[in-house]
Every structure is written in structure tokens, then in C-alpha cells.
C-alpha positions as YAML, in Angstrom:
chain: A
units: angstrom
residues:
- id: 1
  name: MET
  ca: [113.33, 57.71, 124.67]
- id: 2
  name: ASN
  ca: [116.90, 58.92, 124.90]
- id: 3
  name: ARG
  ca: [118.24, 60.78, 121.92]
- id: 4
  name: LYS
  ca: [121.89, 60.89, 120.95]
- id: 5
  name: TYR
  ca: [123.19, 64.30, 120.05]
- id: 6
  name: ASN
  ca: [126.31, 65.05, 118.08]
- id: 7
  name: THR
  ca: [128.91, 66.30, 120.59]
- id: 8
  name: SER
  ca: [131.85, 66.69, 118.22]
- id: 9
  name: VAL
  ca: [133.96, 69.84, 118.29]
- id: 10
  name: GLY
  ca: [132.65, 70.93, 114.89]
- id: 11
  name: SER
  ca: [129.05, 70.52, 116.08]
- id: 12
  name: LYS
  ca: [129.70, 72.59, 119.20]
- id: 13
  name: ILE
  ca: [131.34, 75.34, 117.17]
- id: 14
  name: PHE
  ca: [128.38, 75.36, 114.79]
- id: 15
  name: ASP
  ca: [125.93, 75.55, 117.73]
- id: 16
  name: CYS
  ca: [127.84, 78.48, 119.24]
- id: 17
  name: ILE
  ca: [127.95, 80.36, 115.94]
- id: 18
  name: ASN
  ca: [124.26, 79.61, 115.32]
- id: 19
  name: CYS
  ca: [123.28, 80.86, 118.79]
- id: 20
  name: LEU
  ca: [125.39, 83.99, 118.38]
- id: 21
  name: PHE
  ca: [123.84, 84.67, 114.98]
- id: 22
  name: MET
  ca: [120.30, 84.24, 116.36]
- id: 23
  name: ILE
  ca: [121.08, 86.53, 119.30]
- id: 24
  name: ILE
  ca: [122.25, 89.23, 116.88]
- id: 25
  name: ILE
  ca: [119.06, 88.79, 114.81]
- id: 26
  name: VAL
  ca: [116.91, 89.06, 117.95]
- id: 27
  name: ILE
  ca: [118.70, 92.25, 119.02]
- id: 28
  name: ILE
  ca: [118.26, 93.76, 115.56]
- id: 29
  name: MET
  ca: [114.55, 92.91, 115.65]
- id: 30
  name: ILE
  ca: [113.91, 94.07, 119.22]
- id: 31
  name: TYR
  ca: [116.00, 97.26, 119.26]
- id: 32
  name: PRO
  ca: [113.57, 99.42, 117.19]
- id: 33
  name: LEU
  ca: [110.68, 98.41, 119.46]
- id: 34
  name: LEU
  ca: [112.64, 99.13, 122.64]
- id: 35
  name: HIS
  ca: [113.86, 102.44, 121.20]
- id: 36
  name: VAL
  ca: [110.32, 103.53, 120.32]
- id: 37
  name: ILE
  ca: [109.09, 102.70, 123.83]
- id: 38
  name: ALA
  ca: [112.10, 104.39, 125.43]
- id: 39
  name: VAL
  ca: [111.67, 107.61, 123.45]
- id: 40
  name: SER
  ca: [107.94, 107.70, 124.19]
- id: 41
  name: PHE
  ca: [108.66, 107.75, 127.96]
- id: 42
  name: SER
  ca: [111.80, 109.93, 127.96]
- id: 43
  name: GLU
  ca: [112.05, 113.57, 128.94]
- id: 44
  name: PRO
  ca: [112.34, 116.13, 126.10]
- id: 45
  name: ARG
  ca: [115.85, 117.28, 127.00]
- id: 46
  name: PHE
  ca: [117.29, 113.77, 126.59]
- id: 47
  name: ILE
  ca: [115.47, 113.28, 123.29]
- id: 48
  name: GLU
  ca: [116.82, 116.60, 122.04]
- id: 49
  name: LEU
  ca: [120.35, 115.49, 122.93]
- id: 50
  name: GLY
  ca: [119.81, 112.15, 121.15]
- id: 51
  name: THR
  ca: [121.01, 110.09, 124.12]
- id: 52
  name: VAL
  ca: [117.99, 107.75, 124.37]
- id: 53
  name: SER
  ca: [118.62, 104.19, 123.19]
- id: 54
  name: PHE
  ca: [117.27, 101.05, 124.90]
- id: 55
  name: PHE
  ca: [115.90, 102.52, 128.11]
- id: 56
  name: PRO
  ca: [113.96, 105.73, 128.78]
- id: 57
  name: LYS
  ca: [115.78, 108.60, 130.46]
- id: 58
  name: GLY
  ca: [113.50, 110.23, 132.93]
- id: 59
  name: ILE
  ca: [109.85, 109.28, 133.19]
- id: 60
  name: ASN
  ca: [107.55, 111.37, 131.06]
- id: 61
  name: THR
  ca: [104.01, 110.24, 130.20]
- id: 62
  name: ALA
  ca: [102.91, 113.55, 128.72]
- id: 63
  name: GLY
  ca: [103.08, 112.12, 125.21]
- id: 64
  name: TYR
  ca: [100.59, 109.39, 126.08]
- id: 65
  name: MET
  ca: [98.31, 111.85, 127.84]
- id: 66
  name: TYR
  ca: [98.43, 114.08, 124.77]
- id: 67
  name: ILE
  ca: [97.62, 111.18, 122.41]
- id: 68
  name: LEU
  ca: [94.91, 109.60, 124.54]
- id: 69
  name: SER
  ca: [93.18, 112.95, 125.06]
- id: 70
  name: ASP
  ca: [92.73, 113.32, 121.30]
- id: 71
  name: ILE
  ca: [89.22, 112.21, 120.33]
- id: 72
  name: SER
  ca: [90.34, 111.41, 116.78]
- id: 73
  name: ILE
  ca: [92.58, 108.64, 118.13]
- id: 74
  name: TRP
  ca: [89.65, 106.90, 119.85]
- id: 75
  name: ARG
  ca: [87.43, 107.36, 116.81]
- id: 76
  name: ALA
  ca: [90.14, 105.88, 114.61]
- id: 77
  name: TYR
  ca: [90.51, 102.98, 117.05]
- id: 78
  name: LEU
  ca: [86.80, 102.23, 116.77]
- id: 79
  name: MET
  ca: [86.84, 102.40, 112.97]
- id: 80
  name: THR
  ca: [89.94, 100.19, 112.73]
- id: 81
  name: ILE
  ca: [88.41, 97.56, 115.03]
- id: 82
  name: THR
  ca: [85.23, 97.69, 112.91]
- id: 83
  name: TYR
  ca: [87.22, 97.21, 109.70]
- id: 84
  name: ALA
  ca: [89.29, 94.39, 111.24]
- id: 85
  name: VAL
  ca: [86.25, 92.49, 112.53]
- id: 86
  name: LEU
  ca: [84.23, 92.85, 109.32]
- id: 87
  name: LYS
  ca: [87.09, 91.99, 106.98]
- id: 88
  name: THR
  ca: [88.18, 89.01, 109.09]
- id: 89
  name: LEU
  ca: [84.66, 87.60, 109.01]
- id: 90
  name: PHE
  ca: [84.36, 88.17, 105.25]
- id: 91
  name: VAL
  ca: [87.79, 86.66, 104.54]
- id: 92
  name: LEU
  ca: [87.11, 83.54, 106.58]
- id: 93
  name: LEU
  ca: [83.62, 83.09, 105.15]
- id: 94
  name: PHE
  ca: [84.24, 83.70, 101.44]
- id: 95
  name: THR
  ca: [87.73, 82.20, 101.30]
- id: 96
  name: SER
  ca: [86.68, 79.00, 103.04]
- id: 97
  name: CYS
  ca: [83.72, 78.61, 100.67]
- id: 98
  name: VAL
  ca: [85.94, 78.97, 97.59]
- id: 99
  name: ALA
  ca: [88.59, 76.66, 99.05]
- id: 100
  name: TYR
  ca: [85.98, 74.04, 99.94]
- id: 101
  name: SER
  ca: [84.81, 73.93, 96.32]
- id: 102
  name: LEU
  ca: [88.37, 73.61, 95.03]
- id: 103
  name: SER
  ca: [89.10, 70.77, 97.44]
- id: 104
  name: THR
  ca: [86.01, 68.77, 96.46]
- id: 105
  name: GLU
  ca: [86.65, 65.64, 94.41]
- id: 106
  name: GLY
  ca: [84.64, 65.47, 91.21]
- id: 107
  name: PHE
  ca: [84.37, 69.23, 90.75]
- id: 108
  name: ILE
  ca: [85.14, 69.48, 87.01]
- id: 109
  name: PHE
  ca: [86.25, 73.15, 87.09]
- id: 110
  name: LYS
  ca: [88.61, 72.63, 90.03]
- id: 111
  name: LYS
  ca: [91.87, 72.71, 88.07]
- id: 112
  name: PRO
  ca: [91.16, 75.67, 85.71]
- id: 113
  name: LEU
  ca: [89.75, 77.75, 88.57]
- id: 114
  name: THR
  ca: [92.80, 76.99, 90.70]
- id: 115
  name: ILE
  ca: [95.05, 78.15, 87.85]
- id: 116
  name: LEU
  ca: [93.04, 81.35, 87.36]
- id: 117
  name: ILE
  ca: [93.10, 82.12, 91.08]
- id: 118
  name: THR
  ca: [96.85, 81.48, 91.23]
- id: 119
  name: ILE
  ca: [97.45, 83.86, 88.31]
- id: 120
  name: THR
  ca: [95.85, 86.70, 90.28]
- id: 121
  name: MET
  ca: [98.63, 86.34, 92.86]
- id: 122
  name: PHE
  ca: [101.12, 87.63, 90.28]
- id: 123
  name: PHE
  ca: [99.04, 89.95, 88.05]
- id: 124
  name: LYS
  ca: [96.89, 92.67, 89.59]
- id: 125
  name: GLY
  ca: [94.16, 94.71, 87.95]
- id: 126
  name: GLY
  ca: [95.88, 98.05, 88.52]
- id: 127
  name: LEU
  ca: [94.98, 101.02, 90.69]
- id: 128
  name: ILE
  ca: [92.96, 103.01, 88.15]
- id: 129
  name: PRO
  ca: [90.69, 100.11, 87.01]
- id: 130
  name: THR
  ca: [90.19, 99.12, 90.65]
- id: 131
  name: TYR
  ca: [89.24, 102.68, 91.59]
- id: 132
  name: THR
  ca: [86.84, 102.86, 88.63]
- id: 133
  name: ILE
  ca: [85.11, 99.61, 89.62]
- id: 134
  name: ILE
  ca: [84.82, 100.62, 93.27]
- id: 135
  name: SER
  ca: [83.43, 104.01, 92.27]
- id: 136
  name: SER
  ca: [80.87, 102.47, 89.89]
- id: 137
  name: LEU
  ca: [79.72, 100.11, 92.65]
- id: 138
  name: GLY
  ca: [79.09, 103.05, 94.99]
- id: 139
  name: LEU
  ca: [81.60, 101.88, 97.59]
- id: 140
  name: LEU
  ca: [83.66, 105.07, 97.74]
- id: 141
  name: ASP
  ca: [83.79, 106.72, 101.17]
- id: 142
  name: THR
  ca: [81.97, 103.85, 102.91]
- id: 143
  name: ILE
  ca: [83.11, 101.28, 105.45]
- id: 144
  name: TRP
  ca: [82.61, 98.57, 102.80]
- id: 145
  name: VAL
  ca: [85.42, 99.90, 100.64]
- id: 146
  name: MET
  ca: [87.84, 98.90, 103.41]
- id: 147
  name: THR
  ca: [86.48, 95.36, 103.71]
- id: 148
  name: LEU
  ca: [84.75, 93.96, 100.60]
- id: 149
  name: PRO
  ca: [87.13, 94.60, 97.63]
- id: 150
  name: THR
  ca: [89.94, 92.53, 99.14]
- id: 151
  name: CYS
  ca: [87.94, 90.01, 101.15]
- id: 152
  name: ILE
  ca: [89.17, 87.10, 99.00]
- id: 153
  name: SER
  ca: [92.90, 86.53, 98.75]
- id: 154
  name: ALA
  ca: [94.34, 84.03, 96.27]
- id: 155
  name: PHE
  ca: [97.05, 83.09, 98.74]
- id: 156
  name: TYR
  ca: [94.54, 82.41, 101.51]
- id: 157
  name: VAL
  ca: [92.43, 80.33, 99.13]
- id: 158
  name: ILE
  ca: [95.42, 78.13, 98.32]
- id: 159
  name: VAL
  ca: [96.31, 77.76, 102.00]
- id: 160
  name: PHE
  ca: [92.71, 76.89, 102.92]
- id: 161
  name: ARG
  ca: [92.43, 74.41, 100.04]
- id: 162
  name: THR
  ca: [95.67, 72.71, 101.08]
- id: 163
  name: PHE
  ca: [94.44, 72.41, 104.65]
- id: 164
  name: PHE
  ca: [91.04, 71.04, 103.64]
- id: 165
  name: LYS
  ca: [92.74, 68.38, 101.52]
- id: 166
  name: GLN
  ca: [94.57, 67.17, 104.65]
- id: 167
  name: LEU
  ca: [91.25, 66.26, 106.26]
- id: 168
  name: PRO
  ca: [89.90, 62.73, 105.61]
- id: 169
  name: TYR
  ca: [87.58, 62.89, 102.63]
- id: 170
  name: SER
  ca: [85.60, 60.03, 104.14]
- id: 171
  name: LEU
  ca: [84.06, 62.58, 106.53]
- id: 172
  name: ARG
  ca: [82.38, 64.32, 103.61]
- id: 173
  name: GLU
  ca: [81.29, 61.05, 102.02]
- id: 174
  name: ALA
  ca: [79.74, 59.83, 105.27]
- id: 175
  name: ALA
  ca: [77.94, 63.16, 105.72]
- id: 176
  name: HIS
  ca: [76.62, 63.00, 102.13]
- id: 177
  name: ILE
  ca: [75.30, 59.49, 102.78]
- id: 178
  name: ASP
  ca: [73.48, 60.84, 105.84]
- id: 179
  name: GLY
  ca: [71.87, 63.48, 103.64]
- id: 180
  name: ALA
  ca: [73.93, 66.51, 104.65]
- id: 181
  name: SER
  ca: [74.32, 69.32, 102.14]
- id: 182
  name: ASP
  ca: [77.68, 70.87, 101.25]
- id: 183
  name: ILE
  ca: [76.86, 73.95, 103.31]
- id: 184
  name: LYS
  ca: [76.13, 71.82, 106.36]
- id: 185
  name: ILE
  ca: [79.31, 69.79, 105.80]
- id: 186
  name: LEU
  ca: [81.42, 72.93, 105.51]
- id: 187
  name: PHE
  ca: [80.05, 74.72, 108.55]
- id: 188
  name: GLY
  ca: [79.24, 71.65, 110.64]
- id: 189
  name: ILE
  ca: [82.25, 69.42, 110.00]
- id: 190
  name: ILE
  ca: [85.09, 71.04, 108.03]
- id: 191
  name: LEU
  ca: [85.36, 74.44, 109.72]
- id: 192
  name: PRO
  ca: [85.17, 73.09, 113.31]
- id: 193
  name: LEU
  ca: [88.16, 70.89, 112.42]
- id: 194
  name: SER
  ca: [90.02, 73.84, 110.87]
- id: 195
  name: LYS
  ca: [90.64, 76.00, 113.94]
- id: 196
  name: PRO
  ca: [94.43, 76.19, 113.37]
- id: 197
  name: ILE
  ca: [94.15, 77.56, 109.85]
- id: 198
  name: LEU
  ca: [91.18, 79.79, 110.75]
- id: 199
  name: SER
  ca: [93.18, 81.34, 113.59]
- id: 200
  name: THR
  ca: [96.23, 81.80, 111.38]
- id: 201
  name: ILE
  ca: [94.33, 83.51, 108.57]
- id: 202
  name: ALA
  ca: [92.42, 85.61, 111.11]
- id: 203
  name: LEU
  ca: [95.70, 86.84, 112.60]
- id: 204
  name: PHE
  ca: [97.12, 87.64, 109.16]
- id: 205
  name: THR
  ca: [93.97, 89.55, 108.26]
- id: 206
  name: ILE
  ca: [93.85, 91.51, 111.52]
- id: 207
  name: VAL
  ca: [97.49, 92.56, 111.16]
- id: 208
  name: GLU
  ca: [96.90, 93.47, 107.50]
- id: 209
  name: VAL
  ca: [93.93, 95.68, 108.36]
- id: 210
  name: TRP
  ca: [95.70, 97.19, 111.36]
- id: 211
  name: ASN
  ca: [98.63, 98.23, 109.17]
- id: 212
  name: SER
  ca: [96.50, 99.43, 106.27]
- id: 213
  name: TRP
  ca: [96.42, 103.12, 105.37]
- id: 214
  name: PHE
  ca: [96.79, 103.36, 101.58]
- id: 215
  name: GLU
  ca: [93.20, 102.25, 100.87]
- id: 216
  name: ALA
  ca: [91.90, 104.88, 103.28]
- id: 217
  name: LEU
  ca: [94.07, 107.53, 101.63]
- id: 218
  name: ILE
  ca: [92.66, 106.67, 98.19]
- id: 219
  name: TYR
  ca: [89.03, 105.75, 98.86]
- id: 220
  name: LEU
  ca: [87.95, 107.62, 102.01]
- id: 221
  name: GLN
  ca: [87.12, 111.31, 102.09]
- id: 222
  name: GLN
  ca: [85.43, 111.91, 105.44]
- id: 223
  name: GLN
  ca: [87.98, 112.15, 108.24]
- id: 224
  name: TRP
  ca: [85.88, 110.32, 110.81]
- id: 225
  name: ARG
  ca: [86.07, 107.11, 108.74]
- id: 226
  name: ASN
  ca: [89.88, 107.07, 108.74]
- id: 227
  name: PRO
  ca: [91.57, 104.09, 110.41]
- id: 228
  name: LEU
  ca: [94.19, 104.41, 113.10]
- id: 229
  name: GLN
  ca: [97.11, 104.12, 110.69]
- id: 230
  name: MET
  ca: [96.00, 107.28, 108.86]
- id: 231
  name: ILE
  ca: [96.19, 109.20, 112.13]
- id: 232
  name: LEU
  ca: [99.54, 107.61, 112.86]
- id: 233
  name: ARG
  ca: [100.78, 108.49, 109.38]
- id: 234
  name: ARG
  ca: [99.77, 112.09, 109.88]
- id: 235
  name: ILE
  ca: [101.56, 112.28, 113.21]
- id: 236
  name: VAL
  ca: [104.73, 110.36, 112.39]
- id: 237
  name: ILE
  ca: [105.36, 110.81, 108.68]
- id: 238
  name: LEU
  ca: [103.82, 114.17, 107.94]
- id: 239
  name: ASP
  ca: [104.79, 115.48, 111.39]
- id: 240
  name: ASP
  ca: [101.69, 117.51, 112.12]
- id: 241
  name: LEU
  ca: [103.35, 119.48, 114.89]
- id: 242
  name: PHE
  ca: [105.55, 121.20, 112.33]
- id: 243
  name: GLN
  ca: [103.17, 121.12, 109.37]
- id: 244
  name: MET
  ca: [100.34, 122.76, 111.27]
- id: 245
  name: GLY
  ca: [102.45, 125.12, 113.34]
- id: 246
  name: THR
  ca: [105.92, 126.58, 113.47]
- id: 247
  name: ALA
  ca: [109.20, 125.67, 115.09]
- id: 248
  name: LYS
  ca: [108.40, 128.24, 117.77]
- id: 249
  name: ASP
  ca: [105.11, 126.47, 118.52]
- id: 250
  name: ALA
  ca: [106.96, 123.18, 118.90]
- id: 251
  name: GLN
  ca: [109.46, 124.83, 121.25]
- id: 252
  name: ASN
  ca: [106.58, 126.25, 123.33]
- id: 253
  name: LEU
  ca: [105.09, 122.76, 123.47]
- id: 254
  name: MET
  ca: [108.38, 121.45, 124.85]
- id: 255
  name: ASN
  ca: [108.73, 124.23, 127.41]
- id: 256
  name: ASN
  ca: [105.15, 124.52, 128.64]
- id: 257
  name: PHE
  ca: [103.90, 120.93, 128.48]
- id: 258
  name: LYS
  ca: [107.18, 119.00, 128.77]
- id: 259
  name: ILE
  ca: [106.44, 117.23, 125.49]
- id: 260
  name: HIS
  ca: [108.86, 116.70, 122.66]
- id: 261
  name: PRO
  ca: [107.35, 116.05, 119.19]
- id: 262
  name: GLN
  ca: [109.01, 112.64, 119.22]
- id: 263
  name: ASN
  ca: [107.25, 111.88, 122.53]
- id: 264
  name: ILE
  ca: [103.95, 112.22, 120.72]
- id: 265
  name: GLN
  ca: [105.11, 110.37, 117.61]
- id: 266
  name: MET
  ca: [106.49, 107.36, 119.48]
- id: 267
  name: ALA
  ca: [103.58, 107.28, 121.92]
- id: 268
  name: ALA
  ca: [101.23, 107.10, 118.94]
- id: 269
  name: VAL
  ca: [103.23, 104.17, 117.55]
- id: 270
  name: VAL
  ca: [103.06, 102.30, 120.87]
- id: 271
  name: VAL
  ca: [99.33, 102.95, 121.23]
- id: 272
  name: ALA
  ca: [98.78, 101.59, 117.72]
- id: 273
  name: MET
  ca: [100.77, 98.42, 118.46]
- id: 274
  name: VAL
  ca: [99.04, 97.44, 121.70]
- id: 275
  name: PRO
  ca: [95.90, 95.71, 120.28]
- id: 276
  name: VAL
  ca: [97.90, 93.35, 118.04]
- id: 277
  name: TYR
  ca: [100.08, 92.32, 120.98]
- id: 278
  name: ILE
  ca: [96.93, 91.69, 123.03]
- id: 279
  name: VAL
  ca: [95.28, 89.51, 120.36]
- id: 280
  name: TYR
  ca: [98.33, 87.43, 119.42]
- id: 281
  name: PRO
  ca: [98.71, 85.37, 122.66]
- id: 282
  name: PHE
  ca: [95.13, 84.10, 122.40]
- id: 283
  name: ILE
  ca: [95.70, 82.47, 118.99]
- id: 284
  name: GLN
  ca: [99.41, 81.73, 119.29]
- id: 285
  name: LYS
  ca: [98.83, 78.03, 120.02]
- id: 286
  name: TYR
  ca: [97.13, 77.60, 116.63]
- id: 287
  name: PHE
  ca: [99.52, 79.78, 114.66]
- id: 288
  name: THR
  ca: [102.50, 77.48, 114.08]
- id: 289
  name: LYS
  ca: [100.33, 74.42, 113.53]
- id: 290
  name: GLY
  ca: [98.19, 76.25, 110.97]
- id: 291
  name: ILE
  ca: [101.22, 77.48, 109.04]
- id: 292
  name: MET
  ca: [102.87, 74.03, 108.96]
- id: 293
  name: ILE
  ca: [99.78, 72.03, 108.04]
- id: 294
  name: GLY
  ca: [98.64, 74.56, 105.46]
- id: 295
  name: SER
  ca: [101.96, 74.32, 103.63]
- id: 296
  name: LEU
  ca: [102.59, 70.58, 103.56]
- id: 297
  name: LYS
  ca: [101.36, 69.90, 100.08]
- id: 298
  name: GLY
  ca: [99.55, 71.64, 97.26]
...
């Protein structure tokens, strides 16, 4: 079917301005990423002069060799993947169960529970009470403190509930007539039809865990349990090269190993970003659909 497009002068001017605006936004968004990659591969003398922008000057992989030879990076990778997998499974399991109950017709507590859950989106319990509860439950300095306390999100519950309400309720009624329980309906019918929203929430959760460091700073004591972002924070924000040594040590590092401190910092950032960029293409086809369907109606 042929579509007629507005070809007036005003429309063309608007399209040009809109395209120019979007190009500027894209450049603003992409520049920091390109700059980080460029600095990570550039030679120390160009970094010291501050002449690196979009493209690396000289090819220097010493920063990556330095980062990848550090055993703490690989240990943090393993812990972060563990936290991401566990929390994603918990979020999808518990959130979908709560949302299924709230989307069930005839559930008398549906409305008050929905209101209570929504309130928690705006009012938090506070850091000290949360720490006290976690401590009393014996979760401090365990892998569970990074996964269980926040495994149910009010926002995700609302999104799941909205998506479940889009599905024909006759599917549940037919399954009940056939003698299926609610658990069998949820895991056998509803969730297989909810791949878009499952993939979307999984991506949100993975990115959230991958960027998380504050919980580890507060609740974890043993260094080997720290996630990757704690290592990255120590390298980039606290600047370990200067905190642990002296300016002379940093200069020796530049002269003897051809590594600038920013080589190491930016290489660590790139190494931390890689897994998210690897995961995203596999669930991209569900992402937009899940966002749109999950936000159609409340």
C-alpha cells in the first residue's frame, strides 16, 4: 500500500532540523565511548599531551595486558556473572509470581496490594533499617546479599502485571476447566507467551547488577566477593596507581612498561563493558516489543 508523505517546504525543513538534532544527540552519546576506547589504545606520550579524542594515537595494548593479567579482575568477573545470573533468575521468578496474582480476576486483595506495592516505588525503607534487617538475617558478606534483598522490584511487578493483562484471560479459564493449577498455568502457559517482557526485564536486571557497586561497598567485607564494578571503582575513581604508590612510581610505569595510568583506567572500563554488549544483541528483538506492550495500559 502506497503511503502519501507530506512534501511541503515546512515539512522538509522540520525533517532536516530533526535529523540534525538527532545526529548531534548521537555524537554526544557516542563520543565518550569512542574517547574511552581511543585512550585505552593510545601511547602514553599522546595521552600526556591530551591530544587523544575520537581515534587512538599509536597502538598500545599494554593497558589491556596489565588489566587482564590481574587475577582480581577475573575473580570479579566470575562473581559479577554469578550475581547477575542468580538475581535475574530470582527477579523473573518472584516478580512474575506476584504479577500473576495481581492480574488474576477475582483476587479480592488485588487492588490494595497493588497500591501498597506502588507506594514502595516512592518511599524506601532507608539505608540503616535495611542494613539492620540484612544483618539480622545473616546475609552480610554473602553472595545472597547481592541478590535476594532487591529481587522484587515494584516497577517490574507493575510492568509484568500490565503485560499479563494483555494476554487473553480465556487461556486461564480453559486451563482451569482442564484441571490445571495456577502454578501450571503460570509456568506452562503464561510465561512461554511472555518472552518479550521476560527478555526486557532480564536485560534491565543484568545491566543493573553489572553497574552495581554500592551494595558491595556496604555489605561485603571479603575482597574476593567484590563484583567487577568495585574493582573498576578502585582503579578509575580512587586511582590506585597514585593512592598505592607515588608520582615517581607512576612515571616509572610509563617509562618502563609504556603504560599511562589512563591506559589502565580506560582499558578497565572497556573490559567491564564488553559482556553487556555481547548479551544485548541476543535479546534485542524482544526488547522494543516488551517495552511497548508492557506500557500500553495499567
